[in-house]
N, C-alpha and C positions, 0 to 999 in steps of 0.2 A: 798666596792662598795656603791655608793651613791643611796639612795632610797627615798630621800626627794624631788624628782622632781615634778614639777607641769605640765610639758609638755612632751609628747612622740612624737618623730619624726618617722613617718612611711615612709620607703623608699622602694617602689616597684621598682624592677630592672629587666631588661631583655636585654641581649646583650650589657651591658654597662661596661663590665669588665675592659676596658681601662680607665674609668673615675670614677669608683666606689670608689676607695681608697681615691681620692682627695675629693670627695663629703662627704664620711663618716667622714673623719678626720676633715673637716670643721665644721660639726655638733658637733662633740665631743669637738671642740675648743670653744664651747659656753661659755659665761661669767657666766652662771648659770647652775646648774645641769639639765641634760636632760636624758630621757630614749630613746633608739633607738630600733625600730623593723625593721629589714631588711627582705624583702619578695622577694626572688629570685624564679625563675621558675625551677622546677625539671629537665626539659629537657635541660636547659641552662648550659651545663657542664663547659664552660669557666668561667662563673660567679661564679659557685659553687667552682671551683678551686681557683679563686681569693679570695673568701671569706675564704677559708682555710688558705691562706697566710696572709690575713688581720687579721685573728683571733689571730695570733701570736702577732700582735701589740696591738690588743684590750685587750688581757689578761693582759697587763701591765698597763691598764688605769682604773681609778676609775669611771667607768660609767657602767650602766646596758644596755647591748646590747643583743638582742635576734634575732635569725634567724628562720623564719617560712617559709619553702618552700611551694610554691603553685603549684598545678597541672595545673593551667590555666595561659597562657601568656596573661593576660588582666590586664592593669594597675589598673582598679578600682575594679576588683575582688580581686586582690592582696592587694589593699589598704583596702578593706573591711575585708579581712582576718587579716590584722594587727589591724584594729579598733576593731575587736572582742576580741583582747587580751590586749587592752589598759587599764591600771589601774589608770592613772593620770587624773587630772581634765580637762586638755586641750590636744589637739593633733594637729599635722600639717602633711600633706602629703608633702613629699619633693622628687623631682626627683633626680635620681641617677647619673645624669651628670651635676648637677648644684652645685653652691658653696654658702654656707651660711656664711654671715659675723658674726663675734663673738658676736656682741651685738643684733642680730636680735630678738631672742626670749625674751631677757630681755626687749627690747624696746616694743615689742608687748604686753607683760604681763603688763608693766607699763601703756600702753594705755588702756588695758582692765580694769585694776583696777581703773584708773582715771575716766573711763566712768560710773562706778558703775552699769553697765548693768548686768542683770541676765544672758543673753546669748550674750556675745559680739562675733562678727566676726571681726578679726583684720587682715588687709592686709597691707604690706609695699611695697613701690615702688621697682623697680628692674632695673638692667642694662643688656642690651643685650651684649654678648661678642662673639668673634669668638671661634674656637676650642681651642685656646691657652689662653683664658681668657683675651684677649685684648678687652677693652670696645669699642663697636661700636656705641651704643646709649643708652640714658636713657629713661625709661618708667615711667614718673611721674603719680601718681594716683590722680584723681580728687575726690572731696567729693562724697559720695555715692548718687546716684539718682535712686529711684525705677522706675521712668519713663524711664530712659535710659536702665535699666535692662529689662523692659518689651518690649523694642524695639529690644531686642536681642543683646545688647552690653555687652561685658564681663567686667563689671565694678568692679567685685571682682576678684582679682588674684587667680589662681589655688592654689597657695601655701599660704594659709591663716591659721591663728590659730583659731581653733574652739573648742567649749566646748563639751566634749565627750558625756555627757548624752543627750544633745539635738540632736546631730548628730544621735545617736542611736534611739532616740524617733521618728524621722521623717523617719527612714528607712535606713540611711547610704547612701553608694554610689551605692548599687545594691539591691534595695528593690523589684525588680521584676515587678513594675508597668509599666515601659517602659524603654527600654535600649536606651540611647542617645549617646552611644559610647563614643568618646573622650570628649563629653560635659556632662558626668554624674556628674561632679562637679558642673556645672551650675544647674542641676536638684536639687542637694542637697541644693545649695544656695537658689533657689526659695522656696523650702519647709521651710527652716530655716527662711527666711525673712518674711514669712507669720505668724510666731509666734510673739505674742505681746511682748514676753520677749526679742526679738532679737534687737540688735543695731549693725549697721555696722560702723566700724571705719577704714578709709583708710588713711594711713600716706604717706607724700611725702618723708620720710626718706628712703634711700636705705637699703634694708635688705638682698638682695641676688643677685647673678649674674646668669643670664639665658644664658647658653651656647648653641649657635645655631650651631649644627652639620650640615655638608653638606646634610646628608640624613634624618634629623629630620623632622617630620611632621610639626612642627611649622615653620621651615625655608621654606619648600615647600609651606605651606599654605599662608604665607605672602610674598612670592617672586613673585607671579603672580596675575593678576587681577582675574583670574578664581578661584584661591585658596581662595582669600579674599571673593569673591562673595559666594562661596560654604560655607565657614565658617559662614558668617553672616546669610545665609539662614538657616543653621542648628540651629544656636542660636535663630533665630526668631521662628522656629518650637518649640523649647524647651519652649520659653516664651509663645507662643500661647497655648501650652498644659496646662500650669499652669494658664493662664488667663481663660481658659475654665472651670477650676476646681473651680475658685473663686465664 
């Protein structure tokens, strides 16, 4: 079993039993060693059963995979539970219905190392796909802009590689100061960006495929004008909160 990993992938999962296997195997197909922490919900029996079947496959792989059940069906509470157990220098939260390209983590670590930053945040571009992973559009990332971030724009992708000690230092995903719901990763990024050690590196390279399911919040949020308006309003509220703290 490999233990020389620099990155842990935290996979919170809830009712994604039909997509979980594909997602986990894509992570384990990484070109460099990774550790994986899967965080299912105790009440989600279909996912727990899928993990039992998946475990038969994982046992034959030279990777460190842990399963830490959560009592809460909350993606960021689950992610925080995983973060509490991370032992590697870096980590990334990865959705359990998405697909990681084999060189994503290697590419992100290379960018982090090249930056020589004490606390790099590294995000790679991604492609939207339909349920069957047919690419529907590309989401290229622009260079980081603090000004755009403070206008409530989601300029750092949800699935970015972060440095473990600094994420813990600023309170992680659920520090209790204020719950921003599905924007809790925005809140973490705001706190990290305020640290002088932080440097944001966003690459146009495609790192992962974002599967848009018919009932996913992301599909609904961006399929209507009202959904887009609400999302941007919540993002601005998050930015205003941290602007007031400055």
